[in-house]
N, C-alpha and C positions, 0 to 999 in steps of 0.2 A: 266871818268866814274863816274856816280852818286853813292853816298852812299845811301843805303836804310835804313832809320831809322824806327825802329819798330813802327807799328801802332796797330797791333792786335796780340795777342798770345793766343792760345786756349789750355787749359789744360782739357782734358776730365774727367768728374766726374759725373757719372750717378746714383750712389747709394745714397739712402736716409737713414736717421735714425729716430727713434722715439725720442721725446723730453724727457729729463731727467732733474732733478735738481741737483745742486751741491753746495748748499748754505753752507753746513757744512764742505766741503773738508775732507771727511773721509780718514782714513789711507788705503793704498793700501793692496791688498790681493792676487795679482797674484803671483803664485809660480815660483821659478827658473825653467828654461827650457833649456835643453841641445842644443836647436837650437841657443842659444845666449851665447857667451863667451866674456864678455867685456874685453877690454884692461885696465890694471891698469896704469894710467898716472903718478903715482909715480915712475914707472919704465921706461915707454916710451910713447910718443905720446902727451905730454902736449904742446909741441911747435906748434902743429896744430893751436891753437887759434891765435897765433901771425902770422902765415903764412896766415891765412884766411882773416885778415883785409886788406882793401884797396879798391880802385875804380878800378874794373876789367872791361875792355872794350874789346870786341871781337865779335865773331859770335856765333849764337845759332841755333841748330836744335831741333825741338820738333816734334816727329813723322815724318810726311812728310812735315812739314813746315820748311823752311830755312830762316833765317834772317841774313843779312850780316852786321848788327850793333846791338849790344845788350850790356847792362851794368848792373852790380850789384855793389852797394855801401855798402860794409861791414865795419861797425864801432862798436867799443865797446859801450855797453849800461850799463855796470857795470864792476866791476873788473875781472869778469870771464865769460863774455857773449858777443858774437859778433853777429851782426844782419844785414841782408840785405833783401830787398823786391823788388818785381816787382809789380808796380801799373798798373793794366790793364785798369783802367778807368771804363766805363759803365759795362764791363764784370765782373770785380772784381779784386782781387789781389792774389799774392802768395809770401810767405816769407819762408826763411830758416834761423834759428838762431842756434848757437852752444854754449853750456855752460857746466860748470863743475857740476857734480852731484855725488852722491853715489848711486850705483845700483848693485844689486846681489853681495854685499859684497866687491865691489871695488870702488875706486875713479876713475872716468872715464869721458868721454865727451859724451854728448847727443846732438842730433840735433832735433829741432822742426820745422816741415815743414807743411805748409798749408795756409789757408786764407779763403776768402769769394769769391765764384765763382758762378755767376748766382743765387744768393740767398741761396746757400748751404754753410754752415760753416763746415770746415773740418781741423783737425790737426792730424799729425802723428808723433810719436817719434821714433828716431833711436839712436843706441848706437855704439860707436867706438869699432870695433872688430878685426881690422887688421891694422898693421903699417909695411911698408916695405921700405927699402932704397936700391937704386941701383945707385952707382956713385953719381951724384949730383941731382938725381931725387927721390923725396919722395912720397910715396903712402899711402893713408888713406882710409879705408872703414868703413862706418856706416850702420848697418843693422836694420831692423824693430826690436824694442826692445822686442817684444814678438814672432813674427813669424819668425824672422831671414831673411836670404838673399832670401829664396824662395818667401817671400811675397813682400818685398821691400828692396832696398838698394841704397846707393849712394857711389861713389868713386871719390876721388880727387887726382890729380897728380900735384905736384909743382916742377918746375925746374927754378931756378933763379926768374925772374919776370913774369913767365908764369904759367897759371893755366889751367887744363883740368878738367871739372866737369861733370860727367856722372850720370844720375839717371835711375833707373830700377824699374818697377812696375808690379804687377800681378793683378791689379785692386782689391786691398785689399784681396788678397788670392783666388780670384775666377778664376784666370787663371794662375796657377803656371806652370813652374817657372817664375820668374820675367824677363821681357824683357826690352830692352833699350827704354827709353822714352825721355830723354833729353841729348844733347851733347853740352856743352858750352866750347869754347876755347877762352882764353883771355890773355891779358897782363895787368900788374898793371900800371895804369897811375900815373905819378908823381904828387902828390898833398899832402898838409899837413893835409887833412881832417881826415884820420884815425889816424895819429900820434897825432894830437891834442886831439881827443877823448880818445885815449889810455892814454895820459898824465893826462887827467882830472880824470880818474878812477884808475890810477896806474895799468892799464891792461897790461899783463894778470897776474892774481894771481891764485894759485892753492887752491881755496876755493869754497865751494858749493854755487851755485846760486839757485838751486832748488833741494830739497832732494827727491830722489826716492828710498831710501834704503828699503822701504816697497813695492816697485813695484807700480802698478796701481790699481785703484778700478775696479775690473772685471765687476761689474754691470754697469759701465759707458762706457765700450768699445763698439764700433760699432760692431754689429752682422750681418753677411751677411744673406739674406733671406734663410730660410730652415735650418739654423744652430742654435745651442743652446748656443754657446759662441764665444767670439771674437777671431779671428786668428791674429789680428794685434793691435799694440798700437795706435789705431786710434779712434778719437772722432768726431761725426758728429751731426748736427742739421739743421733744416730749419724752420723758422718762420718769415714771413715778418713783423710781428708786433714788433719784438725785435731789439734792437740795437746790436752793436758788443759784448758788455759785456754780454748782455742778452743771445745772441746766444752761447757764451762760456759756461755760466752756464747751459743752456739747453743741451749742448753737454756733459757736465760733464768734460770738459777740465780742467786738474789740473793746467795749466799755461795759464793765460788769458791776454788780452790787459791791464787790470787793473794792472798787475804786471810790466808793462813797464812805470814806473812813470817818467823816464828821457827822454821820447820821447814826442813830441808834435803832434798836428794835425793842418790842415789848410783847412778851408772851402773856396772854390773858387766860386764866382758868375761871370758869363760871360754875358756881355750885347751884344746881337746880333743886327745886323743891316741888311739892305737890301743886302749888299755884302756877308754876311755869313749865311743868312737864309737857313735852311735845308742842312747845310754842316757839315760833321764830323769835330771835332776839335782835334788837336794834342796839348796836354798840356805838357810843359816841365818845370821841375825844374832843374836848372843848377848852376854850380859854377861861371860861367861867363855869362854876357849878351849875348843873341843869336842874337841881332840886334844892329845896330848902332844907333846913336842919332835920326835918322829920321825914324827908324822902318824897315829898310831893313836888311834882314838876313845876318849874318856873318857866313858862313859855317865853317870857321876855329875854331869857338868857340864851335861847336857841340860836340866835344870830351868831353866837361865838363858837358854833360847832366848826371844827376843822376837818375831822375825818368821821365817817359814818357807815361803817360796814354793817351788813346784815348776816347773822349767824343762823344757819339752818337748825330746825327743831331737833335734829339728831346730834347736834354738835355742842360741845361745851368748852372748846379751846379755840383760841385764835391768836395769830401773831401779826402785829403791826410791823411793817418793814419801812425802811427809808424815813424814819422819824426825825424831824428837826429837833435839836436839843431845846429843852425848855420845861416849864412847869405847867401841867395840864390837869384837867379833871376827866375821869372816866366814869361813864354812866351807862348802865345796861338797862334796857327797857324791854320787858316781855310784851310782845304784840298780841295780847290776849284776844282782841276782836279781829285780828288779821286784816286790818285796813291799810297796813303798810306805813303808818306813821304814829307818833305818840299821840294818844287821845284818851278820853275818859274810859276807865275800866282797865287800862293797861297797868302792869305791875312793875315797880322799880325799887330803888333803894337810895340811900344818901350818897350823893356823888363823892367819889374817892379822889384825893389828890395824888398825882404821880409826877415824879421828876425824871426827865429823860436827859442823859448826858451824851456828849459827843462820842460816838463809837461804842456806847454802852449797850449791853445785852441785859434787859430788865425783865422782870416777871412780877405779876400780881394776881391775887385771887379775889374775885368779887363774890361776896356772900350776902345773905339776908336780903334777897330780892323778894320782898314780901309786902311792899306798900302799894295797895291798890288805889289808883287815882280816880 
């Protein structure tokens, strides 16, 4: 039976926001709300950060779409911050990171979820509000940091090397209560990537990564049409003339890509030829080469895939953002038969090695995509 490797993932996001500026990063002014009661990680819950790190490989369901292969690569990006991203390619990306903060008078854990989707920049903040243990199974819930679980929440179950990650949304408070949006079930793949990152930062430490002791700037929050104030700890913007950092400022996002100084970027240019003209391209960043020395795919290596964007048939350039430092292989596969995953008849090349440095801005060109499998 063939494995289906994800080519496209849709995260619906139809709401827009007006542009704002955030050049001075003013102090927050959102008052405490009884909808949210953060967990004090000085008492319980701090171990969540350690549990979250790893290369999680499994299956994912997003609304009515089911994918029988999916992966998240969660690694430390500081002593108290762990980060993972889905790079969707032409469509955009979606990340979730977890970090230590002070919020509503408690030392706690926040999640930052969002990305750039079809030209819309959006980030939302969640706070840890529930920790439960039953036998060898641990449960953690993080809710919208302003609106609570009615607006949005995520829950994560850990049992040994297994993870179940569920996300619930109300479309930023417009369709309460929140209903299930994502269901990801995975196992932690054996790899030194997360352990090496943790060692380099002495992760995890119980120290503040981003201080939210004064809450959020209420004037920067996204406000739903017809309402006068934000119901959610959500920031949004859309402006095709701005880069990622500019979009973050326009949204008023208090935590931006500029704060991720230990992560790099990679610009990929793809040289098309007659074999792959007008074909969607599956672009893989992996721990192991996905082809042999002649360019034929090695399906046994595909479990080492870390990122897997899809490039539209009219596009020949792509930028990986928020890349963990390390040595990888990049492999471009032309989806000749348009089945959405690598299979017989698709065209590829010999996997190329690439080294990503902390804070580095890298570029590479992929040529000779001419090996028909």
